[in-house]
C-alpha positions, -999 to +999 in steps of 0.1 A: +375-581-438+371-556-408+348-533-407+370-505-415+385-521-445+344-525-455+340-490-451+370-478-470+359-501-498+324-481-498+345-454-510+366-468-533+365-458-570+356-494-582+324-494-563+312-461-576+287-464-599+290-454-636+259-433-634+274-413-605+294-387-626+265-377-648+245-379-617+264-353-600+263-336-631+227-334-636+220-318-599+245-295-602+235-278-636+197-282-623+202-265-591+197-231-586+189-202-564+153-198-555+137-165-545+101-175-540+087-199-518+055-219-511+043-218-473+044-254-464+072-269-441+096-294-452+089-328-432+120-330-403+127-366-418+135-349-452+155-323-435+172-350-417+183-367-445+196-337-468+218-332-430+229-369-434+247-365-464+260-327-457+277-341-428+300-362-450+318-333-464+354-332-462+372-308-444+412-297-434+423-323-409+386-335-407+382-308-381+348-306-393+341-268-385+308-263-396+275-263-372+240-256-385+211-240-367+178-246-383+151-223-379+111-232-385+079-224-375+077-194-351+114-195-349+117-186-386+092-156-376+112-145-347+144-146-369+124-125-396+109-099-374+144-090-356+160-089-389+133-066-402+138-043-374+177-043-374+174-032-410+146-005-408+174+014-389+196+012-417+206-015-434+246-012-421+265-044-428+283-065-397+295-097-408+313-119-390+340-125-420+349-097-443+326-090-473+348-083-509+361-048-508+346-045-543+338-064-574+360-053-604+365-067-643+346-101-650+337-103-613+315-070-623+304-083-653+293-112-638+275-099-608+254-070-630+245-099-654+228-119-624+210-089-613+199-079-646+183-114-651+168-112-613+153-074-618+139-086-656+120-115-645+105-093-621+099-063-644+122-037-623+134-014-648+176-009-642+170+023-633+141+016-605+161+019-576+132+020-558+123-014-568+156-030-567+158-018-534+123-035-523+137-067-540+168-066-516+146-061-487+131-097-496+166-113-484+151-106-450+119-120-458+136-155-465+119-149-496+091-166-478+108-197-469+096-218-441+130-227-429+163-211-429+198-228-419+223-208-405+259-223-411+288-211-382+325-220-380+344-218-356+364-183-352+396-196-341+401-219-373+402-188-396+397-188-433+400-226-435+372-230-414+350-208-435+364-227-465+351-260-456+321-245-446+315-234-484+322-272-490+295-281-465+271-256-482+272-267-519+266-304-504+236-293-484+220-274-514+226-302-536+215-327-514+181-307-510+181-301-548+180-339-551+153-343-526+133-317-541+135-289-517+145-256-532+175-233-514+191-200-519+221-193-501+222-156-486+249-137-477+224-108-468+221-127-436+255-129-430+257-093-431+235-092-400+256-117-378+247-098-343+211-100-348+215-135-357+237-147-330+214-127-305+183-147-316+198-183-320+221-177-289+253-184-307+288-187-292+305-157-296+338-180-309+313-187-336+314-169-368+282-165-391+292-178-423+258-177-445+220-183-441+203-204-464+165-201-467+150-233-481+118-250-486+095-259-517+097-236-543+066-216-560+070-226-597+046-205-610+066-174-599+083-156-625+117-144-603+115-181-606+122-185-641+160-174-652+192-193-646+226-178-644+256-191-667+287-204-658+324-203-673+334-227-696+359-253-690+388-236-705+380-209-688+379-227-655+413-243-655+448-239-668+470-268-676+505-270-671+536-298-681 
């Protein structure tokens, strides 16, 4: 058998273990967005293992538009300080990729439900604007995570490059979760794209898609106790014959 045929066989349906579906389902259903991390670093070899899975993400015409800049140690401190300095002048948003114009209907309801769960876990009343603002600023402390992965795409590839990066982010966080590493993808970081570009020396032709703070979770933190809901199967899909 040729090497190419052997590689093709490795990914065939018949070669997939019968437990694969349940493994994937368990990973997806148990993964969560961490908002309180312990201080210890994730070993480099563990980060490499996560990347080794995420790099196999499929993409449009196999363009593989993603690149990841990972900050640790002093680089994490420098990026945190730069972001905090920038937002202290006013939390203006400067994303490379336009944010949603508005959230309406069911999308607003889901967003609101998630926010209420977050603030309830922290004992922040929904009328406490100062408290919610302080929690929002925690995004730029990376929730004390020791590492941040900044995911970028080639600007010339447009929305399809960003969509492919979304698949990469999903696989990154699932691979991390399977290794006991907690994550939180943060659009708030992408809102400060100029700061990130300057700090990391990113090429102007790269667009910041998202930042992923990651590390080991603080399991005793109340903010890590809640879980958001998901649509039912019947809500997700419409079948046509």
